N, C-alpha and C positions, 0 to 999 in steps of 0.2 A: 423411453425411446420415442414415443409418439411425439411428445412435445418437442424433442430435439429435431425431429424431422419437419415438424410444422414450421418451427422458427428458423429453419434453413432453407425453406421452399424457394427455389430460384425464380419461379413465376411471380411469387409475391414480391420477392426482392427486386425484380425488374420493375414491377409496378410502383413500388416505393421510390426507387430511384428515379423513375419518370416524374413522380409527383414532386420530388425534391428539385429537379431541373425546372419544373413547370413554375414554382413558387420563387425561384431565386432570381433576383435581378441585379445583384451586385456582389462584391467579394465579401466573405464573412471569415472570421477565425474563431473557432470554438475549441475548448479543452475538454478532452475526456479525462476525467479525474483518476479513473482506476487502470492499473496496469493490465488487468484481466481484459478490459475493454481495448485497450491498446493492441494486445496480442491478437484479439478477434479482428480488429480493424485491419491490421497489417497482413494476417494470415488469409483473409478473405478479400483483400484488395479494396476494401470499402472506400478508402481515401482516394483511390484512383477512379472510382466511379462518379465522384461528385462533380458538380459543375466547376468550370475553371474559376479560380480565386476562392473557392471554399476550402479552407485549410483545417485540418485537424492538428491540434497542438497537444502533444503527449504530456500528461501531467504527473505529479509526484505520488500517484496512488499505488506504489509498489511497496508493501510493507518492509520487505528485505532491503529494498534500495535505500529507503529513507533512515534505516537504523543506523545511528551515527558511529563513526569509526571508534570513538572512545567507548561506546557500549560494546562493540566487538572485542576491543582489547580487554575490557573487564570480563567478558565471557571467557577469554583465553586465560586470563590470570586465575580466574576461579577454577576453570577446568583442569589446570595443571597442579592444583593443590593436592597433596597426598590424601588418598581415601575418598575423594569427591566422586560421585556419579553425576556427570553433567549430561542433561537430556535436552534435545532440540528436535525440531523438525529438520528434514533432511536438507532443505534448501538453504539453511543457515551454515552449513558446515564448510562450504567453499567460499563463503563471503570473506574477502581479505580484510585482515586488521592491518596494523602498521607494517608488519613484515610476515605475518603467518596467518593461517586459518585453523578452524577446528580440526580439520583433517589432519594438518601437520601436528597439532598437539596430540591427537589420537595416536597418530603413528609414532610418536615419541613415548608412548606408554600411558597416556591419561585415559581414563575411563569415560569416553565420550559415546553416548548412545542415541541413535535416531528412535524416536517414538512417534506415534500417530495420534496422540492425545495427551494434553497435560494430566489427565487422570492416570495415564500409564505411568508417568513419572511419580505420582502420588502412590501407586501401587508398589513401585520399586522401593520407595522410601519406607512403606510399611513392611515390606519383605527384608529390607536391610537396615534395621533400626540402629546399628552401630556405625552406619555411614551417612554422611551428608549427601542429599540429593537436590539437585538444583534444576529447575526447567527454565529454558530461555523463552520468555513470553514476550513475543513481539506482535506487531500488526495494528491495523486500524480498529474501529469499533466492532468490526465483524468478529474477530477472534477473542476479544476481550471477555465475553460472557463466560466462555469456557474456562479461561484462566481465573477469573474471579471465582467461579464455582469451586475449582480445585483448591484454591487458597481457603475458602469457606469450608470445605470439607476437611482440610487438613486440620484447621482449628477446632471444628466440631469433633473430630476423631482423636484429638490430642496427639497428632503426629508432629514432633518437634523437630525432626531431621530433615524436613522438606523446606525449601525456599524457592522464590520466584525472582529471576532476573527480569525486571519490567522495562519494556521499551514500547509502550503503547502510544499511538499518536491519533489525533482527531482531524477529521476532514474540514469542518467549517472554518476554524482558524487558519487552515492552509489556504483556503479559497480567499480569505480576507488578505493574507500575506501576499498572494500572488496579484491581487488587484491593486494593492498599495505600492507594488514595485514600479519604479519609474520606467522600466523597461517593458512593463507589461503590454501585450497586444491582444489579450484574451477579451472576446466580446460576449462570450456565453459559456455555459459549463454543462456537460453531460455528468450528472452526479451518480455515485456508485449505488446501484440497486441493492447489493447485499448489506452495505453500511445502513442504508435507509430502512431495510426490513428489521434491523435492530433498533435503531435510534429514532425511527419515525422522520417526519419532514419538517418539524416545527423550526428548526434552526435555519432553514433555507430562505423562506420569504423575506426575513429582514435583510439578509445578504444580497438578494435580488434587488430589493428596493434601494438599500444603501449604495451599491455600486452600479445600478442600472444595467444589469446582465440578466438575461433569461437563465434559469437553472431547471434542467429537465432531468428527472430520475429515470434511468435507463438500465436495461438488463444487458445480457452479454452475448446472446445469440445475434446472428446477422440481421434478422428482422427487428429485433429489440433495438439495435444500434441505429439502424435505418430509420425506424419510426422515431427515436429520440432526435435524430439530426432533422428529420422533417418538421417535428414540432418546434425544434429550436429555431430553424430558419423562418417559419411562420411567424413567431414572435419577433424575430429580429426585423423582418421586413415590414412588420406592423408597428414597430417602435415600441413594443411591449417588453416588460421585464418582470416576469412572474415565475412562480414555481409551478411546474407541470409534472404529473406523475404518469410517465409512459411505461411503467412497470407495475400495473395494478394487481397482477396475479401474485405478486410477492410482497408488495410494499403497502402498508397501511399508514395513514397520517400519524396514528399514535405509536407506531412501532410495536416492539415486543414487551409488554408491561412486565413480565416476570424477568427478563433479561435486564430490563432497565433498573429494576429494584436491586438486583443482585449487583450491578455495576455501582449504583450509588452507595450500597453498603461497604463494598471492598475497596473501591478506588476513590481518589480525590483528584481534581484537576491540578495540573502543575505546568510550569513552563518546560518546553522540551526542544532539544536540539535535533534538527533534521539533517541528515547526511547530505552534504553538498549545498544545503540551503542556509543552515544557521539556526539561531534560536528563534522560535516562534512563541510568543507569550500565550499561555493558557492552551497549548496545543497538544497536550499529553495527559496521561494518568499516571499516578503512582499509588502504591498501597496506601490506604487510609491509616490513621493513628491506631485504629482498633487492630489492624493486621501488619503493623510495621515490623513486628518480630519475624515475619516471613520474607522480609526484603533482603535478597542475597547481596546486594550492595553494601548494606549496613553489616550483614552478618560476616561477610569476608573482607570488610574494610578496603573496598576498591573504589571508593566514591571520588577520588582525586586524580583519576587517570586522565592524562592530557595527550593529545595526538595532533598529527598534521596529515593532510592528504597528499597523494602523489601529485606532483606538478603537471604530469601528463594527462591526467584523467579530468575530463570535463563533465562528468556525470551530473554535477550540480546545476549546470545550465541546461542539460537534458531534462532534469527533474523539474525545472522552473518553466519548461516550454520555450527556452530562449535558443535552444539549438536542437536540431535533429541529429540522431545518433551518428549518421554517416557523414555529417559535417565536422566531426571530431577528427583531428589529424591522426590520433592513435587508433581509431576504430578499424578493426580488421587486420591491424598490423601489430603494433605492441600490445594491443588489447583484443583478445579473443576469448570464447568460452573456455579454452584450455589454459589461458594465461590472462585472467581478468584483472584489469587495473581497478575497476570499481563495481559496486554491487549491481548497477544496471545491466552489466554484461553477464552476471552470475544468476540472478533470480529468473525463475520461470515467468515472472511477471514484468521483468525489466524491459524498457524500451529498446536498449542496445541489444539484448538477447533476441527480441523480436525481429529487429532489422537484420541481424545476422542469420537467424534461423530461416527466414522467409526471403533471404537473398536481396535485401535492399542494401546493396553494398556501394552503390555508385551514387554520387551527387549529380542530380539531374537539374540542369538550369533551364528553366521555362522562360 
């Protein structure tokens, strides 16, 4: 609690805002990668405290939001098979597939359960040896170690009725894809601190050098974000493009060696489709050959599901930072948290949900 209070101190926030205004001489556009950072920025009005012309572009760092539609449909197809216990974190249950979500499948009689850890799903598998148990493993590098450990434990314990539906994505290839888009306006990145606490920072200096953009590793509290913005603008104003760690209390350059070893054992890099963005080469993980028997896609033969998005939903442009949520014609009308067209309105980290929750409902022309 002490740290939460310290990193929300209004006097220190005003001091940092003053420093940001003092060093800014021109317009800049930077992207916060993580959806948790987006919510903090919108909740605290940080973007409205910045100098005129300094724009925060909301990035694709919401794991629920970028889970592709075909993966949601694969989850639905698996969950409705007789005897299956399908386990997921709660934020995935309302994410729309092509026509339904996991809540709808559950209400129709499927055994869909909310768990708080993938290890809970493994416990269910051990308690129900005559039933297949599937855990929906989504997320960035942050959640992957726990999922990897669960598969590792299932193999070690000889639990054969457990499997993992994998939809893990990686941040650095997404940064590269954003920078290579012909519509890109991003001049710098605030990198996600929790991702770097696992993976370390070694992948970011080459990206900063290749694309000529500062990358500042940042936390999630108001002061964390303001300090990240300050360091970013200092680099931009000086014409530098380096990696900077503004979150040293949680992030070390080498990351978490134990987690990295587990990830290297259980997963291997693969091409991955991002919802609303498309295929990004080398941007995801799948189970390695040693653990392929625990792959739910293979076990339940749902590898060839093909889908199409709602024509009204523009979440892909939101995820790429090309559109603010309230610039979408369906925002707050056809698309609301009660009737979401896309995952960015469902997820607790989605940009559309943040704009709706904190009443950023109207487009303001400056």
